[in-house]
MARNU-326334 format. One record per residue: x, y, z of N, C-alpha, C in turn; chain; residue in three letters. Coordinates in nm, 2 decimals, padded with zeros to 4 digits. Layout:
SITE     npx     npy     npz    capx    capy    capz     cpx     cpy     cpz  kette  rest
SITE       X       Y       Z       X       Y       Z       X       Y       Z      A   ALA
...
end
This chain:
SITE     npx     npy     npz    capx    capy    capz     cpx     cpy     cpz  kette  rest
SITE   10.88   09.98   10.56   10.95   09.97   10.44   10.85   09.92   10.33      A   UNK
SITE   10.89   09.97   10.21   10.77   09.94   10.10   10.87   09.86   10.00      A   UNK
SITE   10.82   09.76   09.92   10.86   09.69   09.83   10.79   09.62   09.73      A   UNK
SITE   10.84   09.59   09.61   10.74   09.49   09.51   10.76   09.35   09.63      A   UNK
SITE   10.66   09.28   09.61   10.65   09.17   09.66   10.74   09.08   09.60      A   UNK
SITE   10.77   09.11   09.47   10.84   09.01   09.38   10.99   08.98   09.42      A   UNK
SITE   11.04   09.09   09.47   11.18   09.09   09.52   11.20   09.03   09.63      A   UNK
SITE   11.25   08.89   09.62   11.21   08.80   09.73   11.37   08.82   09.83      A   UNK
SITE   11.48   08.88   09.75   11.59   08.86   09.84   11.57   08.98   09.97      A   UNK
SITE   11.52   09.08   09.89   11.48   09.18   10.01   11.36   09.16   10.13      A   UNK
SITE   11.32   09.04   10.11   11.21   09.02   10.16   11.27   08.91   10.29      A   UNK
SITE   11.34   08.83   10.22   11.44   08.70   10.31   11.54   08.79   10.38      A   UNK
SITE   11.58   08.88   10.32   11.68   08.97   10.42   11.63   09.02   10.55      A   UNK
SITE   11.52   09.09   10.50   11.45   09.15   10.65   11.35   09.07   10.74      A   UNK
SITE   11.34   08.93   10.68   11.26   08.84   10.77   11.29   08.88   10.91      A   UNK
SITE   11.44   08.85   10.98   11.46   08.89   11.13   11.42   09.00   11.15      A   UNK
SITE   11.41   09.11   11.08   11.35   09.22   11.15   11.20   09.24   11.18      A   UNK
SITE   11.11   09.13   11.09   10.97   09.12   11.10   10.95   09.04   11.16      A   UNK
SITE   11.01   08.93   11.24   10.96   08.84   11.35   10.94   08.89   11.45      A   UNK
SITE   10.77   08.86   11.47   10.73   08.90   11.61   10.69   09.04   11.61      A   UNK
SITE   10.72   09.09   11.54   10.67   09.25   11.55   10.51   09.30   11.54      A   UNK
SITE   10.49   09.41   11.58   10.34   09.47   11.55   10.29   09.48   11.43      A   UNK
SITE   10.18   09.49   11.40   10.14   09.55   11.29   10.10   09.70   11.29      A   UNK
SITE   10.00   09.71   11.17   10.00   09.88   11.16   09.91   09.92   11.29      A   UNK
SITE   09.81   09.86   11.33   09.74   09.89   11.44   09.79   09.86   11.59      A   UNK
SITE   09.93   09.88   11.55   09.97   09.87   11.71   10.11   09.93   11.68      A   UNK
SITE   10.19   09.95   11.76   10.36   10.02   11.77   10.42   09.92   11.75      A   UNK
SITE   10.57   09.98   11.73   10.71   09.88   11.76   10.70   09.86   11.89      A   UNK
SITE   10.69   09.75   11.97   10.70   09.71   12.08   10.83   09.64   12.12      A   UNK
SITE   10.86   09.72   12.25   11.02   09.66   12.30   10.98   09.49   12.37      A   UNK
SITE   11.10   09.43   12.32   11.09   09.30   12.36   11.06   09.28   12.53      A   UNK
SITE   10.94   09.18   12.52   10.91   09.17   12.65   10.83   09.28   12.72      A   UNK
SITE   10.81   09.37   12.68   10.72   09.49   12.73   10.60   09.54   12.65      A   UNK
SITE   10.49   09.55   12.71   10.39   09.59   12.67   10.33   09.72   12.69      A   UNK
SITE   10.26   09.79   12.62   10.22   09.91   12.67   10.21   10.05   12.58      A   UNK
SITE   10.22   10.17   12.58   10.21   10.26   12.52   10.28   10.37   12.56      A   UNK
SITE   10.33   10.48   12.50   10.39   10.61   12.54   10.33   10.65   12.65      A   UNK
SITE   10.21   10.65   12.69   10.15   10.74   12.77   10.13   10.67   12.93      A   UNK
SITE   10.18   10.56   12.93   10.17   10.45   13.07   10.34   10.45   13.09      A   UNK
SITE   10.33   10.51   13.21   10.51   10.49   13.26   10.54   10.37   13.29      A   UNK
SITE   10.68   10.36   13.23   10.76   10.26   13.23   10.72   10.13   13.10      A   UNK
SITE   10.66   10.15   13.04   10.59   10.02   12.93   10.57   10.13   12.78      A   UNK
SITE   10.68   10.18   12.78   10.67   10.26   12.64   10.68   10.17   12.50      A   UNK
SITE   10.58   10.21   12.40   10.58   10.18   12.24   10.70   10.27   12.23      A   UNK
SITE   10.71   10.25   12.09   10.83   10.36   12.03   10.75   10.50   12.03      A   UNK
SITE   10.80   10.59   12.06   10.74   10.74   12.07   10.86   10.82   12.02      A   UNK
SITE   10.80   10.98   12.02   10.91   11.06   11.97   10.95   11.14   12.07      A   UNK
SITE   11.09   11.15   12.08   11.14   11.20   12.21   11.10   11.35   12.21      A   UNK
SITE   11.08   11.43   12.32   11.04   11.55   12.34   10.90   11.54   12.32      A   UNK
SITE   10.81   11.44   12.31   10.68   11.46   12.31   10.62   11.47   12.45      A   UNK
SITE   10.52   11.54   12.45   10.45   11.49   12.60   10.26   11.50   12.57      A   UNK
SITE   10.23   11.42   12.69   10.08   11.40   12.66   10.01   11.51   12.60      A   UNK
SITE   09.92   11.50   12.54   09.82   11.61   12.48   09.88   11.74   12.43      A   UNK
SITE   10.00   11.72   12.38   10.03   11.85   12.26   10.06   11.76   12.14      A   UNK
SITE   10.04   11.91   12.03   10.06   11.84   11.88   10.22   11.84   11.90      A   UNK
SITE   10.28   11.75   11.78   10.38   11.72   11.77   10.46   11.72   11.64      A   UNK
SITE   10.56   11.81   11.62   10.59   11.85   11.47   10.69   11.78   11.41      A   UNK
SITE   10.67   11.70   11.32   10.79   11.61   11.25   10.86   11.76   11.15      A   UNK
SITE   10.96   11.77   11.14   11.05   11.91   11.08   11.10   11.79   10.96      A   UNK
SITE   11.05   11.83   10.84   11.13   11.74   10.75   11.22   11.81   10.66      A   UNK
SITE   11.33   11.76   10.65   11.43   11.83   10.60   11.48   11.71   10.46      A   UNK
SITE   11.47   11.77   10.33   11.50   11.69   10.20   11.70   11.71   10.17      A   UNK
SITE   11.69   11.59   10.11   11.86   11.59   10.04   11.84   11.49   09.92      A   UNK
SITE   11.85   11.61   09.79   11.82   11.54   09.66   11.92   11.46   09.62      A   UNK
SITE   11.94   11.41   09.55   12.08   11.36   09.47   12.11   11.46   09.36      A   UNK
SITE   12.07   11.50   09.29   12.09   11.58   09.18   12.02   11.55   09.05      A   UNK
SITE   11.97   11.43   09.05   11.91   11.40   08.95   11.79   11.42   08.93      A   UNK
SITE   11.71   11.33   08.83   11.56   11.37   08.81   11.44   11.34   08.91      A   UNK
SITE   11.50   11.25   08.98   11.40   11.20   09.09   11.33   11.30   09.18      A   UNK
SITE   11.38   11.41   09.21   11.31   11.51   09.28   11.19   11.59   09.23      A   UNK
SITE   11.14   11.62   09.08   11.11   11.63   08.98   10.92   11.57   09.02      A   UNK
SITE   10.98   11.42   09.03   10.87   11.35   09.05   10.84   11.31   09.21      A   UNK
SITE   10.93   11.32   09.25   10.92   11.28   09.39   10.90   11.37   09.50      A   UNK
SITE   10.93   11.46   09.47   10.92   11.61   09.58   10.74   11.62   09.60      A   UNK
SITE   10.69   11.65   09.48   10.54   11.66   09.52   10.46   11.57   09.59      A   UNK
SITE   10.50   11.42   09.57   10.47   11.30   09.64   10.46   11.33   09.82      A   UNK
SITE   10.60   11.42   09.83   10.67   11.36   09.96   10.58   11.52   10.05      A   UNK
SITE   10.56   11.61   09.96   10.48   11.72   10.01   10.34   11.67   10.06      A   UNK
SITE   10.29   11.60   09.94   10.13   11.56   09.98   10.11   11.45   10.09      A   UNK
SITE   10.24   11.38   10.12   10.24   11.28   10.20   10.24   11.37   10.35      A   UNK
SITE   10.33   11.45   10.37   10.31   11.56   10.46   10.16   11.63   10.51      A   UNK
SITE   10.11   11.62   10.40   09.97   11.71   10.40   09.89   11.59   10.46      A   UNK
SITE   09.87   11.51   10.41   09.78   11.40   10.45   09.82   11.37   10.61      A   UNK
SITE   09.91   11.35   10.63   09.95   11.31   10.78   09.94   11.44   10.85      A   UNK
SITE   09.92   11.55   10.83   09.90   11.65   10.89   09.76   11.69   10.93      A   UNK
SITE   09.69   11.67   10.84   09.55   11.68   10.82   09.49   11.58   10.88      A   UNK
SITE   09.56   11.44   10.91   09.48   11.34   10.98   09.47   11.37   11.15      A   UNK
SITE   09.37   11.29   11.18   09.33   11.32   11.32   09.46   11.25   11.42      A   UNK
SITE   09.51   11.35   11.52   09.63   11.30   11.59   09.68   11.40   11.61      A   UNK
SITE   09.79   11.40   11.70   09.88   11.49   11.74   10.00   11.54   11.62      A   UNK
SITE   10.01   11.46   11.52   10.12   11.46   11.44   10.10   11.58   11.34      A   UNK
SITE   10.19   11.63   11.28   10.21   11.75   11.22   10.33   11.77   11.12      A   UNK
SITE   10.35   11.73   10.99   10.44   11.73   10.93   10.48   11.87   10.88      A   UNK
SITE   10.59   11.90   10.91   10.65   12.03   10.84   10.76   12.05   10.79      A   UNK
SITE   10.84   12.18   10.76   10.93   12.21   10.67   11.05   12.23   10.78      A   UNK
SITE   11.16   12.21   10.74   11.27   12.23   10.84   11.28   12.35   10.87      A   UNK
SITE   11.22   12.47   10.84   11.23   12.60   10.87   11.12   12.62   11.01      A   UNK
SITE   11.03   12.54   11.03   10.92   12.55   11.11   10.99   12.57   11.26      A   UNK
SITE   10.97   12.66   11.35   11.03   12.68   11.48   10.94   12.61   11.59      A   UNK
SITE   10.79   12.54   11.56   10.73   12.54   11.66   10.77   12.41   11.74      A   UNK
SITE   10.73   12.41   11.83   10.77   12.28   11.95   10.67   12.22   12.04      A   UNK
SITE   10.69   12.09   12.08   10.78   12.03   12.05   10.80   11.93   11.90      A   UNK
SITE   10.94   11.93   11.88   10.92   11.86   11.76   11.06   11.75   11.73      A   UNK
SITE   11.04   11.70   11.61   11.18   11.57   11.58   11.19   11.60   11.45      A   UNK
SITE   11.32   11.56   11.43   11.37   11.59   11.26   11.36   11.48   11.19      A   UNK
SITE   11.28   11.49   11.08   11.30   11.37   10.98   11.34   11.39   10.87      A   UNK
SITE   11.48   11.33   10.82   11.56   11.36   10.69   11.55   11.26   10.62      A   UNK
SITE   11.47   11.30   10.49   11.44   11.24   10.36   11.57   11.27   10.28      A   UNK
SITE   11.61   11.14   10.24   11.72   11.12   10.18   11.72   11.03   10.04      A   UNK
SITE   11.78   11.04   09.92   11.76   10.97   09.81   11.87   10.87   09.77      A   UNK
SITE   11.84   10.74   09.78   11.95   10.65   09.76   11.96   10.66   09.61      A   UNK
SITE   12.11   10.62   09.56   12.23   10.58   09.62   12.32   10.71   09.67      A   UNK
SITE   12.27   10.84   09.63   12.40   10.93   09.66   12.40   10.94   09.82      A   UNK
SITE   12.29   10.94   09.88   12.31   10.91   10.04   12.27   10.76   10.07      A   UNK
SITE   12.38   10.70   10.15   12.30   10.57   10.19   12.34   10.53   10.33      A   UNK
SITE   12.22   10.42   10.38   12.21   10.42   10.50   12.36   10.37   10.56      A   UNK
SITE   12.36   10.40   10.69   12.52   10.35   10.75   12.48   10.19   10.80      A   UNK
SITE   12.35   10.14   10.80   12.33   10.01   10.88   12.31   09.90   10.74      A   UNK
SITE   12.43   09.82   10.73   12.43   09.71   10.60   12.29   09.67   10.58      A   UNK
SITE   12.22   09.59   10.68   12.09   09.56   10.64   11.97   09.65   10.58      A   UNK
SITE   11.99   09.78   10.62   11.90   09.88   10.54   11.98   09.91   10.37      A   UNK
SITE   12.08   09.93   10.40   12.16   09.91   10.25   12.14   09.81   10.17      A   UNK
SITE   12.15   09.68   10.22   12.13   09.58   10.16   12.00   09.56   10.09      A   UNK
SITE   11.90   09.62   10.19   11.76   09.61   10.12   11.75   09.72   10.04      A   UNK
SITE   11.79   09.82   10.01   11.78   09.92   09.89   11.87   09.87   09.76      A   UNK
SITE   11.98   09.79   09.79   12.05   09.74   09.72   11.99   09.60   09.61      A   UNK
SITE   11.91   09.55   09.70   11.85   09.42   09.66   11.68   09.48   09.62      A   UNK
SITE   11.64   09.64   09.59   11.52   09.67   09.52   11.40   09.71   09.61      A   UNK
SITE   11.43   09.75   09.75   11.34   09.81   09.81   11.32   09.95   09.75      A   UNK
SITE   11.20   09.98   09.77   11.18   10.13   09.72   11.21   10.22   09.83      A   UNK
SITE   11.20   10.20   09.95   11.23   10.30   10.05   11.25   10.25   10.19      A   UNK
SITE   11.33   10.28   10.28   11.34   10.24   10.39   11.34   10.36   10.50      A   UNK
SITE   11.27   10.33   10.63   11.29   10.43   10.76   11.38   10.40   10.86      A   UNK
SITE   11.47   10.43   10.92   11.54   10.43   11.00   11.53   10.53   11.12      A   UNK
SITE   11.50   10.45   11.22   11.50   10.58   11.35   11.59   10.56   11.44      A   UNK
SITE   11.64   10.65   11.50   11.77   10.66   11.62   11.73   10.73   11.76      A   UNK
SITE   11.79   10.67   11.85   11.76   10.70   11.98   11.93   10.77   12.01      A   UNK
SITE   11.90   10.85   12.16   12.01   10.88   12.21   12.05   10.81   12.33      A   UNK
SITE   12.18   10.76   12.33   12.18   10.68   12.46   12.33   10.67   12.53      A   UNK
SITE   12.36   10.71   12.65   12.48   10.74   12.69   12.57   10.80   12.62      A   UNK
SITE   12.53   10.95   12.56   12.61   11.02   12.47   12.65   10.99   12.36      A   UNK
SITE   12.57   10.92   12.28   12.56   10.87   12.13   12.43   10.85   12.07      A   UNK
SITE   12.41   10.85   11.93   12.29   10.79   11.86   12.32   10.64   11.83      A   UNK
SITE   12.20   10.61   11.85   12.19   10.46   11.82   12.06   10.41   11.75      A   UNK
SITE   12.06   10.35   11.65   11.95   10.30   11.56   11.88   10.21   11.67      A   UNK
SITE   11.74   10.24   11.68   11.62   10.18   11.74   11.61   10.04   11.75      A   UNK
SITE   11.66   09.99   11.60   11.64   09.83   11.59   11.75   09.80   11.59      A   UNK
SITE   11.76   09.68   11.74   11.87   09.62   11.75   11.88   09.47   11.69      A   UNK
SITE   11.95   09.41   11.61   11.95   09.29   11.54   11.99   09.18   11.64      A   UNK
SITE   12.05   09.21   11.72   12.12   09.08   11.81   11.97   09.06   11.92      A   UNK
SITE   11.91   09.13   11.94   11.81   09.10   12.07   11.64   09.11   12.02      A   UNK
SITE   11.65   09.20   11.89   11.54   09.24   11.82   11.45   09.34   11.91      A   UNK
SITE   11.50   09.41   12.03   11.43   09.56   12.06   11.42   09.63   11.95      A   UNK
SITE   11.29   09.70   11.94   11.28   09.81   11.83   11.23   09.89   11.89      A   UNK
SITE   11.17   09.88   12.01   11.09   10.02   12.07   11.19   10.12   12.12      A   UNK
SITE   11.18   10.26   12.15   11.28   10.35   12.18   11.20   10.47   12.18      A   UNK
SITE   11.25   10.57   12.22   11.23   10.74   12.23   11.31   10.77   12.12      A   UNK
SITE   11.22   10.82   11.97   11.33   10.85   11.89   11.39   10.98   11.91      A   UNK
SITE   11.50   10.99   11.88   11.57   11.14   11.86   11.55   11.19   11.71      A   UNK
SITE   11.54   11.10   11.62   11.52   11.17   11.47   11.55   11.02   11.41      A   UNK
SITE   11.48   11.10   11.24   11.45   10.97   11.17   11.53   10.99   11.01      A   UNK
SITE   11.54   10.89   10.96   11.58   10.90   10.80   11.48   10.83   10.73      A   UNK
SITE   11.45   10.87   10.59   11.34   10.80   10.51   11.47   10.82   10.38      A   UNK
SITE   11.48   10.69   10.35   11.57   10.68   10.21   11.45   10.63   10.11      A   UNK
SITE   11.48   10.69   09.97   11.38   10.64   09.87   11.50   10.61   09.73      A   UNK
SITE   11.46   10.52   09.69   11.53   10.49   09.56   11.55   10.54   09.43      A   UNK
SITE   11.63   10.58   09.39   11.62   10.66   09.26   11.65   10.54   09.12      A   UNK
SITE   11.70   10.41   09.20   11.75   10.32   09.11   11.61   10.25   09.08      A   UNK
SITE   11.51   10.25   09.17   11.36   10.14   09.13   11.32   10.28   09.05      A   UNK
SITE   11.30   10.39   09.08   11.23   10.49   08.99   11.26   10.48   08.84      A   UNK
SITE   11.41   10.45   08.85   11.45   10.44   08.68   11.40   10.33   08.60      A   UNK
SITE   11.35   10.22   08.67   11.27   10.10   08.64   11.16   10.12   08.60      A   UNK
SITE   11.06   10.21   08.61   10.95   10.27   08.59   10.95   10.35   08.45      A   UNK
SITE   10.88   10.30   08.33   10.87   10.40   08.24   10.85   10.54   08.25      A   UNK
SITE   10.90   10.62   08.27   10.87   10.77   08.28   10.86   10.81   08.44      A   UNK
SITE   10.92   10.67   08.54   10.92   10.72   08.65   10.80   10.65   08.76      A   UNK
SITE   10.84   10.66   08.86   10.73   10.63   08.96   10.62   10.73   08.97      A   UNK
SITE   10.48   10.71   08.97   10.39   10.80   08.96   10.39   10.90   09.07      A   UNK
SITE   10.36   11.04   09.08   10.33   11.12   09.21   10.25   11.05   09.34      A   UNK
SITE   10.15   10.99   09.27   10.06   10.96   09.37   10.13   10.80   09.43      A   UNK
SITE   10.22   10.73   09.38   10.26   10.64   09.42   10.39   10.70   09.53      A   UNK
SITE   10.45   10.81   09.49   10.54   10.86   09.57   10.45   10.92   09.73      A   UNK
SITE   10.38   10.94   09.71   10.30   11.02   09.82   10.26   10.88   09.93      A   UNK
SITE   10.23   10.79   09.83   10.22   10.65   09.94   10.31   10.62   10.03      A   UNK
SITE   10.45   10.61   09.93   10.58   10.57   09.95   10.61   10.65   10.09      A   UNK
SITE   10.61   10.77   10.07   10.66   10.88   10.19   10.57   10.88   10.29      A   UNK
SITE   10.43   10.88   10.29   10.34   10.85   10.41   10.35   10.73   10.47      A   UNK
SITE   10.37   10.59   10.40   10.42   10.49   10.44   10.55   10.51   10.54      A   UNK
SITE   10.64   10.55   10.49   10.78   10.54   10.58   10.74   10.64   10.69      A   UNK
SITE   10.66   10.75   10.68   10.64   10.87   10.79   10.57   10.81   10.91      A   UNK
SITE   10.49   10.68   10.86   10.43   10.60   10.94   10.53   10.54   11.05      A   UNK
SITE   10.61   10.48   10.97   10.72   10.42   11.08   10.79   10.53   11.14      A   UNK
SITE   10.82   10.65   11.13   10.92   10.75   11.21   10.81   10.78   11.29      A   UNK
SITE   10.66   10.73   11.35   10.58   10.77   11.44   10.58   10.66   11.52      A   UNK
SITE   10.62   10.51   11.49   10.60   10.43   11.58   10.54   10.31   11.48      A   UNK
SITE   10.45   10.32   11.40   10.39   10.20   11.33   10.46   10.12   11.24      A   UNK
SITE   10.45   09.98   11.27   10.52   09.89   11.19   10.45   09.87   11.09      A   UNK
SITE   10.50   09.75   10.96   10.41   09.70   10.86   10.32   09.63   10.92      A   UNK
SITE   10.19   09.59   10.77   10.09   09.55   10.79   10.12   09.46   10.68      A   UNK
SITE   10.03   09.35   10.68   10.06   09.24   10.54   09.93   09.20   10.46      A   UNK
SITE   09.82   09.30   10.52   09.72   09.29   10.41   09.65   09.39   10.43      A   UNK
SITE   09.54   09.42   10.35   09.41   09.53   10.32   09.47   09.65   10.28      A   UNK
SITE   09.37   09.72   10.22   09.40   09.85   10.15   09.42   09.98   10.26      A   UNK
SITE   09.54   09.93   10.32   09.55   10.05   10.42   09.72   10.09   10.40      A   UNK
SITE   09.74   10.19   10.46   09.89   10.26   10.45   09.99   10.19   10.46      A   UNK
SITE   09.99   10.13   10.60   10.10   10.05   10.63   10.10   09.90   10.57      A   UNK
SITE   10.03   09.86   10.48   10.05   09.76   10.42   10.17   09.74   10.32      A   UNK
SITE   10.27   09.66   10.33   10.38   09.69   10.25   10.41   09.58   10.18      A   UNK
SITE   10.29   09.47   10.12   10.30   09.39   10.04   10.21   09.40   09.94      A   UNK
SITE   10.23   09.47   09.80   10.16   09.47   09.69   10.21   09.41   09.57      A   UNK
SITE   10.14   09.41   09.46   10.19   09.30   09.34   10.29   09.36   09.29      A   UNK
SITE   10.33   09.28   09.19   10.46   09.29   09.13   10.47   09.42   09.04      A   UNK
SITE   10.33   09.46   08.99   10.29   09.59   08.91   10.37   09.70   09.01      A   UNK
SITE   10.38   09.68   09.15   10.39   09.79   09.23   10.56   09.81   09.23      A   UNK
SITE   10.63   09.92   09.22   10.56   10.08   09.20   10.53   10.12   09.07      A   UNK
SITE   10.53   10.08   09.00   10.55   10.11   08.85   10.40   10.15   08.80      A   UNK
SITE   10.31   10.06   08.87   10.16   10.07   08.86   10.09   10.09   08.98      A   UNK
SITE   10.00   10.17   09.00   09.91   10.19   09.11   09.83   10.06   09.14      A   UNK
SITE   09.83   10.02   09.27   09.77   09.93   09.30   09.71   09.95   09.46      A   UNK
SITE   09.69   10.07   09.48   09.63   10.09   09.65   09.57   10.24   09.63      A   UNK
SITE   09.47   10.25   09.70   09.41   10.38   09.74   09.44   10.44   09.85      A   UNK
SITE   09.52   10.39   09.94   09.54   10.44   10.07   09.69   10.50   10.05      A   UNK
SITE   09.63   10.63   10.02   09.76   10.73   09.97   09.78   10.79   10.13      A   UNK
SITE   09.73   10.76   10.23   09.72   10.83   10.34   09.68   10.77   10.46      A   UNK
SITE   09.70   10.80   10.59   09.63   10.70   10.71   09.49   10.67   10.70      A   UNK
SITE   09.48   10.55   10.69   09.33   10.48   10.72   09.27   10.48   10.85      A   UNK
SITE   09.17   10.43   10.90   09.09   10.44   11.02   09.19   10.35   11.12      A   UNK
SITE   09.22   10.23   11.04   09.34   10.14   11.08   09.46   10.18   11.15      A   UNK
SITE   09.52   10.27   11.04   09.65   10.33   11.09   09.63   10.43   11.21      A   UNK
SITE   09.54   10.50   11.19   09.52   10.62   11.32   09.47   10.58   11.45      A   UNK
SITE   09.40   10.45   11.44   09.34   10.38   11.58   09.24   10.47   11.61      A   UNK
SITE   09.20   10.43   11.75   09.10   10.48   11.82   09.14   10.59   11.90      A   UNK
SITE   09.05   10.68   11.92   09.08   10.82   12.05   09.09   10.70   12.17      A   UNK
SITE   09.19   10.77   12.28   09.19   10.70   12.40   09.10   10.75   12.48      A   UNK
SITE   09.02   10.73   12.54   08.95   10.83   12.66   09.07   10.84   12.78      A   UNK
SITE   09.01   10.98   12.87   09.07   11.02   12.95   09.09   10.93   13.09      A   UNK
SITE   09.20   10.89   13.14   09.18   10.78   13.25   09.21   10.64   13.21      A   UNK
SITE   09.22   10.62   13.10   09.22   10.47   13.01   09.34   10.43   13.07      A   UNK
SITE   09.36   10.30   13.10   09.45   10.25   13.14   09.53   10.14   13.04      A   UNK
SITE   09.45   10.14   12.94   09.50   10.03   12.81   09.42   10.12   12.70      A   UNK
SITE   09.46   10.05   12.55   09.39   10.06   12.42   09.31   10.00   12.38      A   UNK
SITE   09.22   10.07   12.29   09.13   09.98   12.26   09.16   09.93   12.09      A   UNK
SITE   09.09   09.90   11.97   09.14   09.82   11.84   09.06   09.93   11.77      A   UNK
SITE   09.10   09.97   11.64   09.28   09.94   11.60   09.34   10.05   11.71      A   UNK
SITE   09.49   10.00   11.74   09.56   10.08   11.79   09.67   10.15   11.73      A   UNK
SITE   09.65   10.27   11.65   09.71   10.33   11.59   09.78   10.44   11.63      A   UNK
SITE   09.81   10.58   11.56   09.88   10.69   11.62   09.81   10.75   11.76      A   UNK
SITE   09.67   10.77   11.74   09.59   10.82   11.86   09.58   10.74   11.96      A   UNK
SITE   09.60   10.63   11.96   09.62   10.53   12.08   09.76   10.53   12.13      A   UNK
SITE   09.84   10.52   12.05   09.99   10.50   12.06   10.04   10.63   12.16      A   UNK
SITE   09.96   10.75   12.12   10.02   10.87   12.17   09.92   10.94   12.28      A   UNK
SITE   09.81   10.83   12.31   09.68   10.88   12.36   09.66   11.00   12.30      A   UNK
SITE   09.55   11.03   12.22   09.52   11.15   12.16   09.38   11.10   12.12      A   UNK
SITE   09.28   11.21   12.15   09.29   11.33   12.28   09.30   11.24   12.39      A   UNK
SITE   09.38   11.33   12.48   09.41   11.29   12.60   09.29   11.31   12.71      A   UNK
end
């Protein structure tokens, strides 16, 4: 999630979600379990349908609310897809019509026209979060959120993801949020769809703490994944990850 640091309500609300969770140079870990997608029985959060050594296609489908947000945010979304696709790793962000496999759907929605079903995420957007990402898993014949507010589990095989961006926050900025900032917002949330958690310092993509000028004024140059977000390549035969432990480590890339 990305948010202005001055929005204390959103920060307090999400504190239980953040407690004990990994940072950008690691993946969402399941409670009491250590490991990576490629170590049998010890998964970090990974994309359902992915297999070791393959490229993986994230099909992005957009749902706009019919207002003016689309004209400013859509170019940033496109750029965010490009920076992840062009970065080292197995991930390629493509349009909904792309038929290459293996793939996972990422639905990009505009709040408040479209609203999260989960009360915590909805409240975060109501309290001023710029964007939130939700990952879903398929269990026992139904879809469930990966995050479990009862026991804190948040690792799973992700069946699909939702990314919500706020038209309300955009309207609070004179002329709207800048395109480059929208690129950061979408690229950050796309990091969550791939299994990266928030980081709370440094000029890296998954840092979610910025000054009160954000998002109306730019205060980061990390508009795409950095070396920390990407992690180190994992050598063939490795039994553990080095540091930083980003996308390439989580998905063992190259294998």
